[in-house]
C-alpha positions as CSV (number, residue, x, y, z in Angstrom):
1,X,84.1,82.7,85.6
2,X,82.0,81.1,82.8
3,X,78.8,82.2,84.5
4,X,79.9,85.8,84.4
5,X,80.4,85.6,80.6
6,X,77.1,84.0,79.7
7,X,75.1,87.3,79.6
8,X,77.7,88.7,77.2
9,X,77.5,85.7,75.0
10,X,73.7,85.8,75.1
11,X,73.9,89.5,73.9
12,X,76.3,88.5,71.2
13,X,73.9,85.8,69.9
14,X,70.9,88.1,70.0
15,X,72.7,91.1,68.4
16,X,71.7,91.8,64.9
17,X,74.6,91.2,62.6
18,X,74.7,93.6,59.6
19,X,75.0,92.0,56.3
20,X,76.2,94.2,53.4
21,X,74.7,91.8,50.8
22,X,71.2,92.8,51.9
23,X,71.8,96.4,50.9
24,X,70.2,97.9,47.9
25,X,72.2,100.2,45.7
26,X,75.4,101.9,46.7
27,X,75.9,102.7,50.4
28,X,75.6,106.4,51.1
29,X,74.3,107.0,47.6
30,X,71.1,108.9,48.7
31,X,67.7,108.5,50.3
32,X,66.1,105.0,50.2
33,X,69.4,103.1,49.7
34,X,70.1,100.3,52.1
35,X,66.6,100.2,53.6
36,X,66.0,103.8,54.6
37,X,67.1,107.4,54.7
38,X,69.6,107.0,57.5
39,X,69.7,110.8,58.3
40,X,70.2,114.1,56.5
41,X,73.8,113.4,55.3
42,X,73.0,110.0,53.9
43,X,69.8,111.3,52.3
44,X,71.8,113.9,50.5
45,X,74.2,111.3,49.1
46,X,77.5,112.3,47.6
47,X,80.9,112.1,49.2
48,X,79.7,112.9,52.8
49,X,77.0,110.2,52.5
50,X,79.5,107.7,51.2
51,X,82.0,108.6,54.0
52,X,79.3,108.2,56.7
53,X,78.3,104.8,55.2
54,X,81.9,103.7,55.2
55,X,82.4,104.8,58.8
56,X,79.2,102.9,59.8
57,X,80.4,99.8,58.1
58,X,83.8,100.0,59.8
59,X,82.1,100.5,63.1
60,X,80.0,97.3,62.6
61,X,83.0,95.3,61.4
62,X,85.0,96.5,64.5
63,X,82.0,95.6,66.7
64,X,81.7,92.1,65.1
65,X,85.5,91.5,65.6
66,X,85.2,92.4,69.3
67,X,82.2,90.1,69.7
68,X,84.0,87.3,68.0
69,X,87.1,87.8,70.2
70,X,84.8,87.7,73.3
71,X,83.3,84.5,72.0
72,X,86.7,82.9,71.4
73,X,87.8,83.9,74.9
74,X,84.6,82.5,76.4
75,X,85.3,79.1,74.7
76,X,88.9,79.2,75.9
77,X,87.7,79.8,79.5
78,X,85.2,76.9,79.1
79,X,88.0,74.6,77.9
80,X,90.2,75.5,80.9
81,X,87.3,75.0,83.3
82,X,86.6,71.5,81.9
83,X,90.3,70.6,82.0
84,X,90.4,71.5,85.7
85,X,87.2,69.6,86.3
86,X,88.7,66.5,84.6
87,X,91.8,66.8,86.8
88,X,89.7,67.0,89.9
89,X,87.6,64.0,88.9
90,X,90.8,62.0,88.0
91,X,92.1,62.7,91.5
92,X,88.8,61.4,93.0
93,X,89.1,58.3,90.9
94,X,92.7,57.7,92.0
95,X,91.6,58.2,95.7
96,X,88.8,55.7,95.4
97,X,91.1,53.2,93.6
98,X,93.5,53.6,96.6
99,X,90.7,52.8,99.0
100,X,89.8,49.7,97.0
101,X,93.4,48.5,97.0
102,X,93.6,49.1,100.8
103,X,90.4,47.1,101.3
104,X,91.8,44.2,99.2
105,X,95.0,44.3,101.1
106,X,93.2,44.2,104.5
107,X,91.4,41.0,103.5
């Protein structure tokens, strides 16, 4: 199961995370704000530009939350995998200890 999630995690790590603190000026305030024009509506500024900027920010926040949830789930899956592996190894240890006890008893 963990191997199936690794490409998704790799995508998460390499995905560019938007950071609002890098923006210049008010989002949706007109051309050149926030590193570029961003389209005709954003270039015009005003209420529509601000609305589009807010929707974009919400989209990226939602995307970030989904990515964090996937990362948390990946770590939970890894923990469960390791717990099962520990249980398997403990059974092997107990089996080998039993063989040693039997060899000592046969002497």
